[in-house]
Each structure stands twice: as structure tokens, then as C-alpha cells.
C-alpha positions, 0 to 999 in steps of 0.5 A: 942341282941343275948344271945347265949349261951342258944341256944341250937344246935340241928342236925338231920340227918339219915343215908339214905334218905327217913326215913322222917328227915326233917318232924321230923324235922320241926314237932320237932321245931312246936312242940316247937314253940307251947310249947312258946320255939323261933326257928329258922330251917335251911335247911341245906339239901344243895343239896335237900331243902326241908323244905319250903315244909314241913312247907308251906312256901314261899320263894323268897331267899335261902341259895345260894344268901347267900353264893353268896353275894346277901344276908345277912343270915337275910335276905333269913329268912321267919318266918313260922307256929307258930312264927318259923324262918327258913332259906331255903337252897338251891334245885336242886343245887347238888356242894353246899352239898359238901362246898368250905373252902371259903364256910364254911366261908362265911357261918360262917359269916353269922350265926354271924349276927343272931339276934334273941334270939333262944331256938333251932337252929334245923340244918337239914342236909343232909342224909348221910356222906357227909365232909360237913354232920360232919361239921355241925354235929361237931358244934351242941351241940346234935345230932338227927339220925333219922330211920325206922324199916327197915334193910338198914335203920338200917345200914345206922344209924349204919354206920354213928353212928360209923364214928360220935363215932369213927372218929370223938368222938362225944357224945350225940347222939339219936335216934327218931325211924320214923315210926313204929307201938308202942313205943315199937317198936321203943323202942325195936330198940333202944335198940338194936342198942344201945347194937350193939353200945356197944360192936363194937363201946365202945359207946352209943346212947340215946333214945328220941321218937318215932313217931308212922306210921299216915297216917296223916303225908302224908297227911300233906306234901301233903298239904303242912303242919305241921301234928301239925296243920294239924291234931291236934289229930293223933297220929303223933302229939301225939308223936311230943308233947312228942318228942317235950318235952323229947327235952326240957329235954335236956335244963338242962343235958348240961352245958349252955355255948357255944348255939349260939357261941359254934355254929359258932365257931366250925365251924371256928376251923374247917373251918381253920383246913380244909384251 
């Protein structure tokens, strides 16, 4: 049976699209799996799902088939690189980007079927601030924001964090700067954003690790492979390994209660509140 209390639930989001959120989600999942952890990734970008492309997986069914009742969750799950399990999203079905309370109830029911003994359940969320994104973020234990060192990305990431802290009172928010020229650049970007958050929002965010700009990432995407298997000696692969090790240290920093059951119950509570 699933030891749900020990599953770490990670939501990965970004203020805007095009910053590499899914690339980070997929490569983090595969790297954790390469380090011996059991990982499932849920592509919860329910309007523009593309995690299966980044993993190189064939997905005959997707989450729309679960919501319609045609398939159970276990019937749509596919195996990816290093044994990562993928719950495919529903690409091109824009109405799914904002779910009704009945559809959210369907999600809750479907996740209660998961029988895998998971160490990490990674939720790859849509960009932006939709109700669906915040519903999932509230149900996660850890919340990662991917951003680039560009004015629009910084502004959108800050806006996302502001909503999470002020409107939803969320904590355990961490930044992952992506496409930086150096770790120093990523750390400085984190420092400047965190100081603004402390001064104006009365909260704080944590820093995990930065992912360097690396042409091998783009080549891996074009080849439909995670960069850690496509280019194992690349700079980006090194950074993903460091990121995964940082994520693994989070285990001891959160009470080991809740896990996947926590995720399901938090979704259920929110769904009941909305109905």
C-alpha cells in the first residue's frame, strides 16, 4: 500500500510562460529518480500540457479521459526515463485550465486511487495565477517558482508570490533561477527578490539552486529527452543534480505528516468550500 505520509508534494509554477518551468520539473523528477527516489510527475498544466514531450513518452490517454470517466488514473499513467511515473495532462483543451468544482472533485477521487509508494509527487503547474493553479499550490507542501533574470519574468514571479503570501497565506516558497550565466547571478537575483518580499510583503522565500544557461538543454528538448540523459556531463546536468540534492534536504525540514493524503485532503477541503 502507498505510504502516503512520507510522500513529499512539490508544486512547481512560474509567473509567466517561457521560463523553462516544465524543463525544470521534468529534469528534477528524472534526477531524483536517478538518485534512487520513487517519483511521479503530474502534468497539471491542463491547457498546454507538454511534460510528455520533455520526457519522450507516448501517452495514448491523458487526464481528460480521467475527468470524463473513460479511464482511471492508474490506466493513464506511463513510465518515463529512470522509472519516473507520468500523469499526462490534457494538451490543447483550454477549458480544462479552469476546472469546475465537480471536475476538481473528480481529480480528488482519482488521486485517492494511487497505490505507488512514492518519495516525491511533483505537480507541474500552468503559468500564471488561475484559480486552478492556486488550488493545487495550496494543496502542496513545497512550492517552487521558476524564473529568469528578465524584467517581465521577475515582475510576474513577484506577482505570483505576492498572491500566494497575501491572499493565501502560503509559506515554504522557494526560487529556482533558470538560464543564468552563473550561480552567483542566480543568488543575486534571489537576494534582490527576497529583500523586496521581506520589505513589502512581510514574508520571505527560500533559495534552492540555479540552472545555468546551456545549449544542451535546448538540444535535449528538441530530442525529446531530459538533459541529464541526453548530455550527462553538461553544465545543466550538474546543476540539476545539485538542485535535486537540495530538494532531498527538504525532507528533514517539514513534519513527515500528510504526504499524498495531505494533498488529496487539501484539494477536497477547497472543493467543498467552493461548492
